[in-house]
PATOR-366516 format. One record per residue (C-alpha): chain; x, y, z; residue in three letters; residue number from 0. Coordinates in nm, 4 decimals, always signed. Each point is the difference from the previous one (the first is absolute). Example, Ala and Ser with C-alpha at 12.3 -4.5 7.8 and 13.67 -1.06 7.14 Angstrom:
! PATOR-366516
SITE_A_+1.2300_-0.4500_+0.7800_Ala_0
SITE_A_+0.1370_+0.3440_-0.0660_Ser_1
! end
This chain:
! PATOR-366516
SITE_A_+8.1749_+11.0199_+11.7774_Unk_0
SITE_A_+0.1384_-0.2442_+0.2557_Unk_1
SITE_A_+0.3764_-0.0371_-0.0335_Unk_2
SITE_A_+0.1365_-0.3508_-0.0349_Unk_3
SITE_A_+0.2770_-0.1351_+0.2282_Unk_4
SITE_A_+0.2613_-0.0206_-0.2757_Unk_5
SITE_A_+0.1620_+0.2832_-0.1957_Unk_6
SITE_A_+0.0683_-0.0108_-0.3723_Unk_7
SITE_A_+0.3438_+0.1152_-0.1144_Unk_8
SITE_A_+0.1729_+0.0329_-0.3351_Unk_9
SITE_A_+0.2810_+0.1991_-0.1559_Unk_10
SITE_A_-0.0838_+0.3269_-0.1754_Unk_11
SITE_A_+0.0329_-0.0951_-0.3659_Unk_12
SITE_A_-0.1673_-0.2021_-0.2790_Unk_13
SITE_A_-0.3598_-0.0510_+0.1237_Unk_14
SITE_A_+0.0266_+0.1252_+0.3587_Unk_15
SITE_A_-0.2710_+0.2659_-0.0347_Unk_16
SITE_A_-0.2754_-0.2470_-0.0861_Unk_17
SITE_A_+0.1288_-0.2607_+0.2491_Unk_18
SITE_A_-0.0133_+0.2523_+0.2840_Unk_19
SITE_A_-0.3331_+0.1506_-0.1062_Unk_20
SITE_A_-0.1525_-0.3466_-0.0325_Unk_21
SITE_A_+0.1258_-0.0910_+0.3464_Unk_22
SITE_A_-0.1526_+0.3142_+0.1510_Unk_23
SITE_A_-0.3295_-0.0713_-0.1785_Unk_24
SITE_A_-0.0051_-0.3386_+0.1726_Unk_25
SITE_A_+0.0703_+0.1484_+0.3443_Unk_26
SITE_A_+0.3750_-0.0505_+0.0391_Unk_27
SITE_A_+0.2508_+0.2554_+0.1210_Unk_28
SITE_A_+0.2723_+0.0478_-0.2588_Unk_29
SITE_A_+0.3772_+0.0505_-0.0073_Unk_30
SITE_A_+0.2000_+0.1200_-0.2998_Unk_31
SITE_A_+0.3766_-0.0573_-0.0011_Unk_32
SITE_A_+0.1347_+0.2639_-0.2317_Unk_33
SITE_A_+0.3291_+0.1355_-0.1247_Unk_34
SITE_A_+0.0423_+0.3610_+0.1085_Unk_35
SITE_A_+0.0335_+0.1153_-0.3604_Unk_36
SITE_A_-0.3353_-0.1642_-0.0922_Unk_37
SITE_A_-0.2143_+0.0977_+0.2963_Unk_38
SITE_A_-0.2058_+0.2861_-0.1461_Unk_39
SITE_A_-0.2698_-0.2070_-0.1787_Unk_40
SITE_A_-0.0684_-0.1939_+0.3191_Unk_41
SITE_A_-0.0501_+0.3245_+0.1882_Unk_42
SITE_A_-0.2098_+0.1494_-0.2798_Unk_43
SITE_A_-0.2379_-0.2971_-0.0186_Unk_44
SITE_A_-0.1217_-0.0879_+0.3538_Unk_45
SITE_A_+0.0141_-0.3787_-0.0203_Unk_46
SITE_A_+0.2727_-0.0640_+0.2601_Unk_47
SITE_A_-0.0716_+0.0433_+0.3706_Unk_48
SITE_A_+0.3750_-0.0047_+0.0572_Unk_49
SITE_A_+0.2992_+0.0576_-0.2242_Unk_50
SITE_A_+0.3366_-0.1467_+0.0972_Unk_51
SITE_A_+0.2748_+0.1749_-0.1934_Unk_52
SITE_A_+0.3192_-0.1818_-0.0965_Unk_53
SITE_A_+0.3018_+0.1064_-0.2018_Unk_54
SITE_A_-0.0384_-0.3003_-0.2311_Unk_55
SITE_A_-0.2462_-0.2850_-0.0450_Unk_56
SITE_A_+0.2975_-0.2271_+0.0567_Unk_57
SITE_A_-0.0208_+0.1143_+0.3658_Unk_58
SITE_A_-0.3323_-0.1831_+0.0377_Unk_59
SITE_A_+0.1567_-0.2705_+0.2146_Unk_60
SITE_A_+0.1111_+0.2654_+0.2508_Unk_61
SITE_A_-0.3632_+0.0816_+0.0852_Unk_62
SITE_A_-0.1307_-0.3570_-0.0080_Unk_63
SITE_A_-0.0044_-0.0319_+0.3812_Unk_64
SITE_A_-0.2024_+0.3208_+0.0213_Unk_65
SITE_A_-0.2561_-0.1418_-0.2437_Unk_66
SITE_A_-0.0215_-0.3234_+0.2004_Unk_67
SITE_A_-0.0560_+0.2028_+0.3174_Unk_68
SITE_A_-0.2867_+0.1836_-0.1726_Unk_69
SITE_A_-0.1601_-0.3287_-0.1072_Unk_70
SITE_A_+0.0317_+0.0876_-0.3679_Unk_71
SITE_A_-0.0685_-0.2193_-0.3010_Unk_72
SITE_A_+0.2220_+0.0915_-0.2937_Unk_73
SITE_A_-0.1545_-0.0003_-0.3480_Unk_74
SITE_A_+0.2651_-0.0727_-0.2672_Unk_75
SITE_A_+0.0044_+0.1528_-0.3468_Unk_76
SITE_A_+0.2496_+0.0316_-0.2859_Unk_77
SITE_A_+0.2239_+0.2477_+0.1786_Unk_78
SITE_A_+0.0641_-0.2493_+0.2823_Unk_79
SITE_A_+0.1536_-0.2410_-0.2496_Unk_80
SITE_A_+0.1946_+0.2770_-0.1736_Unk_81
SITE_A_+0.1472_+0.1653_+0.3113_Unk_82
SITE_A_+0.0255_-0.2814_+0.2554_Unk_83
SITE_A_+0.0485_-0.3053_-0.2168_Unk_84
SITE_A_-0.1564_-0.3432_+0.0362_Unk_85
SITE_A_+0.2430_-0.1383_+0.2583_Unk_86
SITE_A_-0.0509_+0.2894_+0.2449_Unk_87
SITE_A_-0.3773_-0.0158_-0.0430_Unk_88
SITE_A_+0.0022_-0.3707_+0.0844_Unk_89
SITE_A_+0.1860_+0.0783_+0.3250_Unk_90
SITE_A_-0.2502_+0.2606_+0.1216_Unk_91
SITE_A_-0.1485_-0.0814_+0.3409_Unk_92
SITE_A_-0.2758_+0.2621_-0.0116_Unk_93
SITE_A_-0.3396_-0.1341_-0.1126_Unk_94
SITE_A_-0.0023_-0.0152_-0.3797_Unk_95
SITE_A_-0.3112_-0.0321_-0.2176_Unk_96
SITE_A_+0.0292_-0.2804_-0.2548_Unk_97
SITE_A_+0.2329_-0.2972_-0.0210_Unk_98
SITE_A_+0.3716_+0.0761_-0.0290_Unk_99
SITE_A_+0.0658_-0.3430_-0.1507_Unk_100
SITE_A_-0.1422_+0.1101_-0.3336_Unk_101
SITE_A_+0.2563_+0.2824_-0.0299_Unk_102
SITE_A_+0.2673_-0.2405_-0.1248_Unk_103
SITE_A_-0.2289_-0.1013_-0.2839_Unk_104
SITE_A_-0.0937_+0.3576_-0.0866_Unk_105
SITE_A_+0.3520_+0.1449_+0.0064_Unk_106
SITE_A_+0.1659_-0.2769_-0.2051_Unk_107
SITE_A_-0.1101_+0.0105_-0.3647_Unk_108
SITE_A_+0.1000_-0.3644_-0.0466_Unk_109
SITE_A_-0.2273_-0.1087_+0.2853_Unk_110
SITE_A_-0.2738_+0.2283_-0.1303_Unk_111
SITE_A_+0.0148_-0.1773_-0.3330_Unk_112
SITE_A_-0.0212_-0.3409_+0.1683_Unk_113
SITE_A_-0.2980_+0.1159_+0.2109_Unk_114
SITE_A_-0.1972_+0.1502_-0.2867_Unk_115
SITE_A_+0.0820_-0.2761_-0.2469_Unk_116
SITE_A_-0.1150_-0.2608_+0.2528_Unk_117
SITE_A_-0.3249_+0.1970_+0.0346_Unk_118
SITE_A_-0.0407_-0.0277_-0.3809_Unk_119
SITE_A_+0.0429_+0.3741_-0.0511_Unk_120
SITE_A_+0.1286_+0.1080_-0.3412_Unk_121
SITE_A_+0.3370_+0.1724_+0.0242_Unk_122
SITE_A_+0.2377_+0.1625_-0.2508_Unk_123
SITE_A_+0.3026_-0.1941_-0.1208_Unk_124
SITE_A_+0.3123_+0.0423_+0.2140_Unk_125
SITE_A_+0.3446_+0.0061_-0.1597_Unk_126
SITE_A_+0.2668_-0.1407_+0.2316_Unk_127
SITE_A_+0.2903_+0.1516_-0.1919_Unk_128
SITE_A_+0.0254_+0.3166_-0.2131_Unk_129
SITE_A_+0.1314_-0.2119_-0.2887_Unk_130
SITE_A_-0.3405_-0.1723_-0.0174_Unk_131
SITE_A_-0.1875_+0.3219_-0.0889_Unk_132
SITE_A_-0.1847_-0.0521_-0.3292_Unk_133
SITE_A_-0.2906_+0.2434_+0.0419_Unk_134
SITE_A_-0.0758_+0.3288_+0.1811_Unk_135
SITE_A_+0.0606_-0.0332_+0.3748_Unk_136
SITE_A_-0.0333_+0.2217_+0.3044_Unk_137
SITE_A_+0.2741_-0.0172_+0.2616_Unk_138
SITE_A_-0.1229_+0.0450_+0.3573_Unk_139
SITE_A_+0.2119_+0.0425_+0.3106_Unk_140
SITE_A_-0.1009_-0.1800_+0.3189_Unk_141
SITE_A_-0.1724_+0.1816_+0.2846_Unk_142
SITE_A_-0.2957_+0.2363_+0.0404_Unk_143
SITE_A_+0.1315_+0.3002_-0.1909_Unk_144
SITE_A_-0.3007_+0.1138_-0.2023_Unk_145
SITE_A_+0.1424_-0.0856_-0.3408_Unk_146
SITE_A_+0.3101_+0.2159_+0.0414_Unk_147
SITE_A_+0.2851_-0.1056_-0.2277_Unk_148
SITE_A_-0.1948_-0.2549_-0.2067_Unk_149
SITE_A_+0.0963_-0.0033_-0.3676_Unk_150
SITE_A_-0.0847_-0.1654_-0.3327_Unk_151
SITE_A_+0.2372_-0.1976_-0.2183_Unk_152
SITE_A_-0.0380_-0.1799_-0.3321_Unk_153
SITE_A_+0.3287_-0.1886_-0.0138_Unk_154
SITE_A_+0.2921_-0.1130_+0.2173_Unk_155
SITE_A_+0.2036_+0.2936_-0.1313_Unk_156
SITE_A_-0.2629_+0.2542_+0.1019_Unk_157
SITE_A_-0.0331_-0.1669_+0.3407_Unk_158
SITE_A_+0.3723_+0.0327_+0.0754_Unk_159
SITE_A_+0.0057_+0.3600_-0.1196_Unk_160
SITE_A_-0.2853_+0.0993_+0.2332_Unk_161
SITE_A_+0.0962_-0.2117_+0.3010_Unk_162
SITE_A_+0.3345_+0.1805_-0.0005_Unk_163
SITE_A_-0.1901_+0.3082_+0.1164_Unk_164
SITE_A_-0.0864_-0.1888_+0.3222_Unk_165
SITE_A_+0.3417_-0.1229_+0.1211_Unk_166
SITE_A_-0.1174_-0.0667_+0.3560_Unk_167
SITE_A_-0.2948_-0.2202_-0.0965_Unk_168
SITE_A_+0.0563_-0.3744_+0.0193_Unk_169
SITE_A_-0.3509_-0.1353_+0.0618_Unk_170
SITE_A_-0.2380_+0.0311_-0.2914_Unk_171
SITE_A_-0.2367_-0.2005_-0.2174_Unk_172
SITE_A_-0.0148_+0.0014_-0.3801_Unk_173
SITE_A_-0.3675_-0.0303_-0.0867_Unk_174
SITE_A_-0.1849_-0.0220_-0.3291_Unk_175
SITE_A_-0.1645_+0.3340_-0.0822_Unk_176
SITE_A_-0.3738_-0.0702_-0.0399_Unk_177
SITE_A_-0.2133_+0.2462_-0.1970_Unk_178
SITE_A_-0.3473_+0.0721_+0.1404_Unk_179
SITE_A_-0.1852_+0.1951_+0.2688_Unk_180
SITE_A_+0.1855_+0.0227_+0.3340_Unk_181
SITE_A_-0.2438_-0.0961_+0.2752_Unk_182
SITE_A_+0.0632_-0.0347_+0.3724_Unk_183
SITE_A_-0.2621_-0.2102_+0.1820_Unk_184
SITE_A_-0.0520_+0.0828_+0.3691_Unk_185
SITE_A_-0.1143_-0.2926_+0.2137_Unk_186
SITE_A_-0.0696_-0.0640_+0.3668_Unk_187
SITE_A_-0.0129_-0.3454_+0.1538_Unk_188
SITE_A_-0.1289_-0.0417_+0.3561_Unk_189
SITE_A_+0.1117_-0.3001_+0.2057_Unk_190
SITE_A_-0.2828_+0.0759_+0.2400_Unk_191
SITE_A_-0.2706_-0.0408_-0.2660_Unk_192
SITE_A_+0.1928_-0.2195_-0.2464_Unk_193
SITE_A_-0.1128_+0.2302_-0.2783_Unk_194
SITE_A_+0.1638_+0.1862_-0.2875_Unk_195
SITE_A_-0.1089_+0.3511_-0.0943_Unk_196
SITE_A_+0.0800_+0.2183_-0.2998_Unk_197
SITE_A_+0.0726_+0.3478_+0.1336_Unk_198
SITE_A_+0.0682_+0.1774_-0.3299_Unk_199
SITE_A_+0.2262_+0.0466_-0.3006_Unk_200
SITE_A_+0.2490_+0.2635_-0.1084_Unk_201
SITE_A_+0.2403_+0.0934_-0.2754_Unk_202
SITE_A_+0.3381_+0.1607_+0.0740_Unk_203
SITE_A_+0.1081_+0.3266_-0.1604_Unk_204
SITE_A_+0.3685_-0.0414_-0.0763_Unk_205
SITE_A_+0.2604_+0.2549_-0.0990_Unk_206
SITE_A_+0.0818_+0.0250_-0.2771_Unk_207
SITE_A_-0.1596_-0.3124_-0.1508_Unk_208
SITE_A_-0.3511_+0.1481_+0.0157_Unk_209
SITE_A_+0.0938_+0.3375_-0.1485_Unk_210
SITE_A_+0.2527_-0.0997_-0.2644_Unk_211
SITE_A_-0.2835_-0.0536_-0.2476_Unk_212
SITE_A_-0.0421_+0.3798_-0.0165_Unk_213
SITE_A_+0.3422_+0.0197_-0.1653_Unk_214
SITE_A_+0.0238_-0.0922_-0.3695_Unk_215
SITE_A_+0.2066_-0.3142_-0.0663_Unk_216
SITE_A_+0.2505_+0.1967_-0.2089_Unk_217
SITE_A_+0.0466_+0.2479_+0.2850_Unk_218
SITE_A_+0.0455_-0.2828_+0.2516_Unk_219
SITE_A_+0.2854_-0.1381_-0.2097_Unk_220
SITE_A_+0.1571_+0.3415_-0.0574_Unk_221
SITE_A_-0.0207_+0.0927_+0.3678_Unk_222
SITE_A_+0.1159_-0.3487_+0.1060_Unk_223
SITE_A_-0.2910_-0.0298_+0.2473_Unk_224
SITE_A_+0.0233_-0.3156_+0.2119_Unk_225
SITE_A_-0.3205_-0.1495_+0.1362_Unk_226
SITE_A_-0.0245_-0.0092_+0.3796_Unk_227
SITE_A_-0.2594_-0.1608_+0.2270_Unk_228
SITE_A_+0.0119_+0.1899_+0.3291_Unk_229
SITE_A_-0.3512_+0.0024_+0.1482_Unk_230
SITE_A_-0.1315_+0.3529_+0.0585_Unk_231
SITE_A_-0.3661_-0.0654_+0.0791_Unk_232
SITE_A_-0.2946_-0.2377_-0.0196_Unk_233
SITE_A_-0.3094_+0.0146_-0.2188_Unk_234
SITE_A_-0.3285_-0.1642_+0.1150_Unk_235
SITE_A_-0.1311_-0.2691_-0.2314_Unk_236
SITE_A_-0.3272_-0.1921_-0.0407_Unk_237
SITE_A_+0.0240_-0.3214_-0.2019_Unk_238
SITE_A_-0.2587_-0.1684_-0.2194_Unk_239
SITE_A_-0.2527_-0.1658_+0.2306_Unk_240
SITE_A_+0.0259_-0.3245_-0.1981_Unk_241
SITE_A_+0.3657_-0.0274_+0.1069_Unk_242
SITE_A_-0.0730_+0.0026_+0.3739_Unk_243
SITE_A_-0.0535_-0.3802_+0.0321_Unk_244
SITE_A_+0.3424_-0.0487_-0.1606_Unk_245
SITE_A_+0.1744_+0.2422_+0.2368_Unk_246
SITE_A_-0.1692_-0.1605_+0.3013_Unk_247
SITE_A_+0.1047_-0.3482_-0.1140_Unk_248
SITE_A_+0.3693_+0.0822_-0.0453_Unk_249
SITE_A_+0.0083_+0.1839_+0.3350_Unk_250
SITE_A_-0.1415_-0.3063_+0.1746_Unk_251
SITE_A_+0.2608_-0.2226_-0.1662_Unk_252
SITE_A_+0.2841_+0.2258_+0.1185_Unk_253
SITE_A_-0.1280_-0.0136_+0.3608_Unk_254
SITE_A_-0.0516_-0.3773_-0.0092_Unk_255
SITE_A_+0.3519_-0.0585_-0.1340_Unk_256
SITE_A_+0.1500_+0.2268_+0.2684_Unk_257
SITE_A_-0.1729_-0.2066_+0.2701_Unk_258
SITE_A_+0.1503_-0.3153_-0.1473_Unk_259
SITE_A_+0.3542_+0.1357_-0.0309_Unk_260
SITE_A_+0.0321_+0.2057_+0.3216_Unk_261
SITE_A_-0.2689_-0.0452_+0.2681_Unk_262
SITE_A_-0.2050_+0.1910_+0.1034_Unk_263
SITE_A_+0.0405_+0.1578_-0.3416_Unk_264
SITE_A_-0.0752_+0.3418_-0.1393_Unk_265
SITE_A_-0.2647_+0.2111_+0.1734_Unk_266
SITE_A_-0.1000_+0.3632_+0.0164_Unk_267
SITE_A_+0.0507_+0.2225_-0.3054_Unk_268
SITE_A_+0.1990_-0.1057_-0.3048_Unk_269
SITE_A_+0.0271_+0.0955_-0.3649_Unk_270
SITE_A_+0.0542_-0.1784_-0.3296_Unk_271
SITE_A_+0.1840_+0.2306_-0.2360_Unk_272
SITE_A_-0.0105_-0.0757_-0.3682_Unk_273
SITE_A_-0.1050_+0.0634_-0.3572_Unk_274
SITE_A_-0.3365_-0.0918_-0.1518_Unk_275
SITE_A_+0.0616_-0.1025_-0.3595_Unk_276
SITE_A_-0.2485_-0.0036_-0.2871_Unk_277
SITE_A_-0.1186_-0.3489_+0.0985_Unk_278
SITE_A_-0.1149_+0.1488_+0.3349_Unk_279
SITE_A_+0.2503_-0.2041_+0.2026_Unk_280
SITE_A_+0.2068_+0.1603_+0.2755_Unk_281
SITE_A_+0.3708_-0.0691_-0.0418_Unk_282
SITE_A_+0.1300_+0.0579_+0.3530_Unk_283
SITE_A_+0.3505_+0.1376_+0.0353_Unk_284
SITE_A_-0.0034_+0.0527_+0.3765_Unk_285
SITE_A_-0.1920_-0.0563_+0.3211_Unk_286
SITE_A_+0.0032_+0.2384_+0.2951_Unk_287
SITE_A_-0.0916_-0.1846_+0.3199_Unk_288
SITE_A_-0.1138_+0.3155_+0.1820_Unk_289
SITE_A_-0.1911_+0.3231_-0.0565_Unk_290
SITE_A_+0.1074_+0.1788_-0.3196_Unk_291
SITE_A_+0.0064_+0.3734_-0.0748_Unk_292
SITE_A_-0.2498_-0.0607_-0.2813_Unk_293
SITE_A_-0.2711_-0.0150_+0.2670_Unk_294
SITE_A_+0.0636_+0.3661_+0.0917_Unk_295
SITE_A_-0.2579_+0.1442_-0.2455_Unk_296
SITE_A_-0.2630_-0.1882_+0.2005_Unk_297
SITE_A_+0.0374_+0.1616_+0.3427_Unk_298
SITE_A_-0.3794_+0.0257_+0.0072_Unk_299
SITE_A_-0.0474_-0.3397_-0.1594_Unk_300
SITE_A_-0.0134_-0.1351_-0.3557_Unk_301
SITE_A_-0.3053_-0.0870_-0.2130_Unk_302
SITE_A_+0.0521_-0.3610_+0.1105_Unk_303
SITE_A_+0.0193_+0.0667_+0.3746_Unk_304
SITE_A_-0.3043_+0.2242_-0.0363_Unk_305
SITE_A_-0.1947_-0.2933_-0.1432_Unk_306
SITE_A_+0.1111_-0.2295_+0.2825_Unk_307
SITE_A_-0.0061_+0.2280_+0.3033_Unk_308
SITE_A_-0.2203_+0.2953_-0.0950_Unk_309
SITE_A_+0.2262_+0.2191_+0.2153_Unk_310
SITE_A_+0.3471_+0.1513_-0.0485_Unk_311
SITE_A_+0.2453_-0.2916_+0.0020_Unk_312
SITE_A_+0.3582_+0.0524_-0.1087_Unk_313
SITE_A_+0.2514_-0.2827_+0.0121_Unk_314
SITE_A_+0.1527_+0.1776_+0.3003_Unk_315
SITE_A_-0.3333_-0.0089_+0.1802_Unk_316
SITE_A_-0.0565_-0.3636_-0.1007_Unk_317
SITE_A_+0.3280_-0.0893_+0.1732_Unk_318
SITE_A_-0.1140_+0.1807_+0.3137_Unk_319
SITE_A_-0.3369_-0.1721_-0.0072_Unk_320
SITE_A_+0.1706_-0.3393_-0.0313_Unk_321
SITE_A_+0.2041_+0.0798_+0.3115_Unk_322
SITE_A_-0.3076_+0.1344_+0.1798_Unk_323
SITE_A_-0.2007_-0.3151_-0.0772_Unk_324
SITE_A_+0.2918_-0.2164_+0.1141_Unk_325
SITE_A_+0.0091_+0.1850_+0.3339_Unk_326
SITE_A_-0.3774_-0.0319_+0.0421_Unk_327
SITE_A_+0.0174_-0.3750_-0.0728_Unk_328
SITE_A_+0.3083_-0.0505_+0.2191_Unk_329
SITE_A_+0.1925_-0.1226_-0.3063_Unk_330
SITE_A_+0.2627_+0.2713_-0.0336_Unk_331
SITE_A_+0.2745_-0.2565_-0.0557_Unk_332
SITE_A_-0.1682_-0.0915_-0.3310_Unk_333
SITE_A_+0.0843_+0.3361_-0.1547_Unk_334
SITE_A_+0.3487_+0.0460_+0.1444_Unk_335
SITE_A_+0.3227_-0.1433_-0.1334_Unk_336
! end
């Protein structure tokens, strides 16, 4: 396969394996920036043409000039936000896939709520103060941390008791706890084709929320087991076919609203994360304006990408193809931010 003039780079975490494999499948050379303590998987699975080892992901800025010299395009994912932070990402000079402007809206739960509400997306009730809690709530800390530290509360008293276990946390949201099926909808929007695609769906397997049901209620009380929501893995999901028009419609509304609020708007992969209740409506509690780890079960494509492409098409590869098409059409600036 003919190699393309640009290289694809990402940091070795989150969804790097499928990003790098997808890039190679589309003819790009690949670079993985990896912490020394995490390097083994990226040597075991031959998806990176080059591995740059660093002591910490926070050292990413130290190798930025090297990436620019190698004509690399950086693909962001959740670990970029977690380890570098929004402000440092916005200052990057190396080519970056996707618009950085949308990061402010993704990382601030208040702005997220404004965005989604304006797009007429159903959201759970938000309690501004612990004293307002009148029903079960889930308390979520800001940042891409895979559910770590989240907790439930049923009253102001329970909130204060549990928040005391997190003395360093100041930024959090108190959100109504919605009962239903957790569903994460994977989308891709191409600026080149002005078209939205559904890439797949997943459900998260959380510890210990998804295993606590194996323990009798009496034993949970006796053992004082506290529910936790740290994401351990991802489970592929296929939804009822009759729901697809609905999921397409809300995805299109989210993209259209992003274009209105922050041009050029959201493009590339994104995910609506929420709960489908018994009325078959998705109550969205979060949006991820980038590739999510829930796409990892589909390294060889999902049932939906199979129907559209009839060839292996992961979200990682779809990103690479978007960049490839932009290069071929001399419109690379359309996919960089």
